[in-house]
C-alpha positions as CSV (number, residue, x, y, z in Angstrom):
1,X,64.6,-94.4,-58.7
2,X,65.3,-96.3,-55.2
3,X,65.8,-93.1,-53.4
4,X,62.8,-91.3,-54.7
5,X,60.6,-94.2,-53.7
6,X,62.3,-94.2,-50.1
7,X,61.7,-90.6,-49.6
8,X,58.0,-90.4,-50.6
9,X,57.3,-93.2,-48.2
10,X,58.8,-91.3,-45.1
11,X,56.3,-91.5,-42.0
12,X,54.6,-88.8,-41.2
13,X,55.6,-86.8,-37.4
14,X,53.0,-85.6,-34.9
15,X,53.6,-83.5,-31.8
16,X,51.9,-85.4,-28.6
17,X,51.7,-85.1,-25.3
18,X,51.0,-87.3,-22.3
19,X,47.2,-87.0,-21.4
20,X,46.9,-85.3,-17.8
21,X,44.7,-83.2,-15.6
22,X,45.3,-79.5,-15.3
23,X,43.9,-76.1,-16.0
24,X,43.1,-74.5,-19.6
25,X,44.0,-71.1,-19.7
26,X,43.7,-68.4,-22.7
27,X,45.2,-65.0,-23.0
28,X,43.6,-62.0,-24.7
29,X,45.5,-59.1,-25.8
30,X,43.4,-55.5,-26.4
31,X,43.7,-52.2,-26.2
32,X,41.3,-49.8,-24.3
33,X,40.4,-46.9,-21.6
34,X,40.2,-48.0,-17.9
35,X,37.4,-45.7,-16.3
36,X,36.3,-45.5,-12.9
37,X,32.6,-46.6,-11.7
38,X,32.1,-43.6,-10.2
39,X,33.3,-40.1,-12.0
40,X,32.8,-36.7,-11.8
41,X,33.7,-33.6,-13.7
42,X,34.6,-30.7,-11.0
43,X,34.2,-27.2,-11.8
44,X,34.3,-24.0,-9.5
45,X,30.8,-22.1,-8.8
46,X,32.5,-19.1,-8.8
47,X,35.0,-16.9,-10.7
48,X,38.3,-17.0,-8.7
49,X,42.3,-17.5,-9.7
50,X,43.3,-21.2,-8.9
51,X,46.5,-20.9,-6.5
52,X,47.0,-24.6,-5.9
53,X,46.0,-27.4,-8.2
54,X,46.7,-30.7,-6.1
55,X,46.0,-33.1,-8.8
56,X,47.9,-35.1,-11.1
57,X,47.3,-38.3,-12.9
58,X,47.6,-41.7,-10.8
59,X,47.5,-39.6,-7.5
60,X,44.6,-41.5,-5.3
61,X,42.5,-39.2,-3.2
62,X,40.4,-39.6,0.0
63,X,36.9,-38.3,0.3
64,X,37.2,-34.8,1.5
65,X,41.0,-34.2,0.3
66,X,41.7,-30.8,-1.1
67,X,41.7,-30.9,-5.3
68,X,42.2,-27.0,-5.4
69,X,42.6,-23.8,-3.9
70,X,41.6,-20.3,-4.8
71,X,42.7,-16.8,-4.4
72,X,39.8,-15.1,-2.6
73,X,41.1,-11.6,-2.5
74,X,38.8,-10.4,-5.1
75,X,35.7,-12.0,-3.5
76,X,36.7,-10.6,-0.2
77,X,36.8,-6.8,-1.4
78,X,33.1,-7.7,-3.4
79,X,32.0,-8.9,-0.2
80,X,33.0,-6.1,1.9
81,X,31.5,-3.7,-1.0
82,X,28.3,-5.5,-0.6
83,X,28.1,-5.1,2.8
84,X,28.5,-1.4,2.5
85,X,25.9,-1.3,-0.2
86,X,23.8,-3.5,2.1
87,X,24.2,-0.7,4.9
88,X,23.4,2.1,2.6
89,X,20.4,0.7,1.3
90,X,19.2,-0.2,4.8
91,X,20.2,3.3,5.9
92,X,18.3,4.8,2.7
93,X,15.2,2.6,3.8
94,X,15.3,3.6,7.3
95,X,15.7,7.4,6.9
96,X,12.7,7.2,4.2
97,X,10.6,5.7,6.7
98,X,11.4,8.0,9.6
99,X,11.5,11.2,7.4
100,X,8.1,9.8,6.3
101,X,6.7,9.4,9.9
102,X,7.8,13.1,10.6
103,X,6.1,14.5,7.7
104,X,3.1,12.5,8.7
105,X,3.0,14.0,12.2
106,X,3.5,17.4,10.7
107,X,0.6,17.1,8.6
108,X,-1.6,15.4,11.2
109,X,-0.4,18.1,13.5
110,X,-0.8,20.8,11.1
111,X,-4.3,19.5,10.5
112,X,-5.5,19.8,14.5
113,X,-3.8,23.3,14.6
114,X,-5.9,24.2,11.8
115,X,-9.3,23.1,12.8
116,X,-8.6,24.6,16.1
117,X,-7.6,28.0,14.3
118,X,-10.8,27.7,12.2
119,X,-12.9,27.4,15.5
120,X,-11.0,30.7,16.6
121,X,-11.1,32.4,13.6
122,X,-15.1,31.9,13.4
123,X,-15.4,32.9,17.5
124,X,-13.4,36.4,16.5
125,X,-15.5,37.0,13.5
126,X,-18.5,36.7,15.9
127,X,-17.1,38.9,18.5
128,X,-15.8,41.5,16.0
129,X,-19.5,41.3,14.2
130,X,-21.0,41.8,17.8
131,X,-18.9,44.9,18.6
132,X,-19.6,46.5,15.0
133,X,-23.3,46.0,15.8
134,X,-23.2,47.7,18.9
135,X,-20.8,50.6,17.3
136,X,-23.6,50.5,14.8
137,X,-26.2,50.8,17.3
138,X,-24.4,53.6,19.4
139,X,-24.2,55.6,15.9
140,X,-27.8,55.3,15.3
141,X,-28.1,56.5,19.0
142,X,-26.0,59.1,18.3
143,X,-27.6,60.5,15.3
144,X,-30.8,60.3,17.0
145,X,-29.4,62.3,19.7
146,X,-28.3,64.9,17.5
147,X,-31.8,65.2,15.9
148,X,-33.5,65.5,19.1
149,X,-30.9,68.1,20.3
150,X,-32.2,70.2,17.3
151,X,-35.4,69.5,18.1
152,X,-35.0,70.6,21.8
153,X,-33.2,73.7,20.8
154,X,-36.0,74.8,18.3
155,X,-38.8,74.1,20.9
156,X,-40.3,77.3,22.2
157,X,-43.4,75.5,24.2
158,X,-41.7,75.3,27.6
159,X,-43.6,72.0,28.7
160,X,-42.7,70.2,25.5
161,X,-39.2,71.5,25.4
162,X,-39.2,69.9,29.0
163,X,-40.6,66.4,27.8
164,X,-38.1,66.4,25.0
165,X,-35.2,67.3,27.2
166,X,-36.0,64.2,29.5
167,X,-36.1,62.0,26.6
168,X,-32.8,63.5,25.4
169,X,-31.2,62.9,28.5
170,X,-32.4,59.4,28.6
171,X,-31.0,58.8,25.2
172,X,-27.6,60.3,26.0
173,X,-27.4,58.0,28.9
174,X,-28.2,54.8,26.7
175,X,-25.4,56.2,24.2
176,X,-23.2,56.5,27.1
177,X,-23.8,52.9,28.3
178,X,-22.3,51.5,24.9
179,X,-18.9,53.0,26.0
180,X,-18.1,53.9,22.4
181,X,-14.4,54.7,23.0
182,X,-13.9,51.4,24.9
183,X,-15.9,49.2,21.6
184,X,-13.5,51.2,19.3
185,X,-10.2,50.2,20.9
186,X,-11.8,46.8,21.5
187,X,-12.7,46.4,17.7
188,X,-9.3,47.5,16.7
189,X,-7.8,44.7,19.1
190,X,-10.1,42.0,17.8
191,X,-9.4,42.9,14.3
192,X,-5.7,42.4,15.1
193,X,-6.2,39.3,16.8
194,X,-8.2,37.7,13.7
195,X,-5.5,39.0,11.4
196,X,-2.8,36.9,13.7
197,X,-5.2,34.1,13.4
198,X,-5.2,34.1,9.8
199,X,-1.7,34.5,9.5
200,X,-1.3,31.3,11.8
201,X,-3.5,29.5,9.7
202,X,-2.0,30.4,6.5
203,X,1.4,29.2,8.1
204,X,0.0,25.9,9.4
205,X,-1.7,25.3,5.9
206,X,1.6,26.0,4.4
207,X,3.2,23.4,6.2
208,X,0.4,21.0,5.8
209,X,0.9,21.0,1.9
210,X,4.9,20.8,2.4
211,X,4.6,17.9,4.5
212,X,1.8,16.3,2.1
213,X,4.2,16.9,-0.9
214,X,6.8,15.2,1.0
215,X,4.8,12.4,2.0
216,X,6.5,8.9,0.5
217,X,4.1,7.1,-1.8
218,X,3.4,3.5,-1.1
219,X,5.4,2.6,-4.5
220,X,8.5,4.2,-3.1
221,X,8.4,2.9,0.1
222,X,8.0,-0.6,-1.2
223,X,10.9,0.4,-3.5
224,X,13.2,1.2,-0.9
225,X,12.2,-1.4,1.1
226,X,13.2,-4.1,-2.1
227,X,16.7,-2.4,-2.4
228,X,17.2,-2.9,1.2
229,X,16.0,-6.8,0.4
230,X,18.1,-7.3,-2.7
231,X,21.1,-5.5,-1.2
232,X,20.8,-7.9,1.9
233,X,20.3,-10.6,-0.6
234,X,23.3,-9.9,-2.4
235,X,25.5,-9.7,0.6
236,X,24.1,-13.2,1.6
237,X,25.1,-14.7,-1.7
238,X,28.6,-13.2,-2.0
239,X,29.2,-14.3,1.9
240,X,28.3,-18.0,0.5
241,X,30.3,-17.8,-2.4
242,X,33.5,-16.6,-0.4
243,X,33.1,-19.4,2.1
244,X,33.1,-22.1,-0.9
245,X,35.8,-20.4,-2.3
246,X,37.6,-20.3,0.9
247,X,37.0,-24.2,1.3
248,X,38.3,-24.7,-2.1
249,X,37.3,-27.8,-4.2
250,X,37.1,-31.2,-2.0
251,X,36.9,-35.0,-3.3
252,X,33.2,-36.0,-3.2
253,X,34.3,-39.8,-2.7
254,X,37.6,-42.1,-2.9
């Protein structure tokens, strides 16, 4: 009983320290993900194989450092092909313009020649008409002479026959003034010239029609120029892509 009483009355112990001045600290343990205040996802603006990747976890970079290098061989081939396409498109547009200019000159020249030939043909037709008119007058005069000759031969009265003969001589002189052989030859010659002129006109008219059919429409010219501009733009874009690929991916900040 005495032992029990003694054990229950044992004094309580306390942990104490001496009062003093100092820093109060608190440590907190936690898990989480550490990220940078500035961050960026890098990607290529073109399609090309990566030949060297210079990044690794924990590696530090300065602004402008090379992150990745690319194989540009395919892009170089595409750039070369685009240059050939640009040259070809430009050549087609230039050739089309040059050919169109030639056709326009042929068309205009043929038109001028046709105008001149039309005037020459009109003059020639008038010359032929004039010769035919003179030959017609000569033919009528010859018919009158034949009729008068018969009258002279049939006239028995000496005085009348003499008067008729004078008239006949005058008519013959008028007929001879027409120079019918010359006029006949000149008619054939002028008709040949007219035929040649008409043939030349037909040739020029055919040239004009051919040139007119070959003239490029405004829409086709615009299409050719558009193709040339598109090819040049494609070449410019591929050159820019090739430059970017050759430079590689660079760090934008530290």
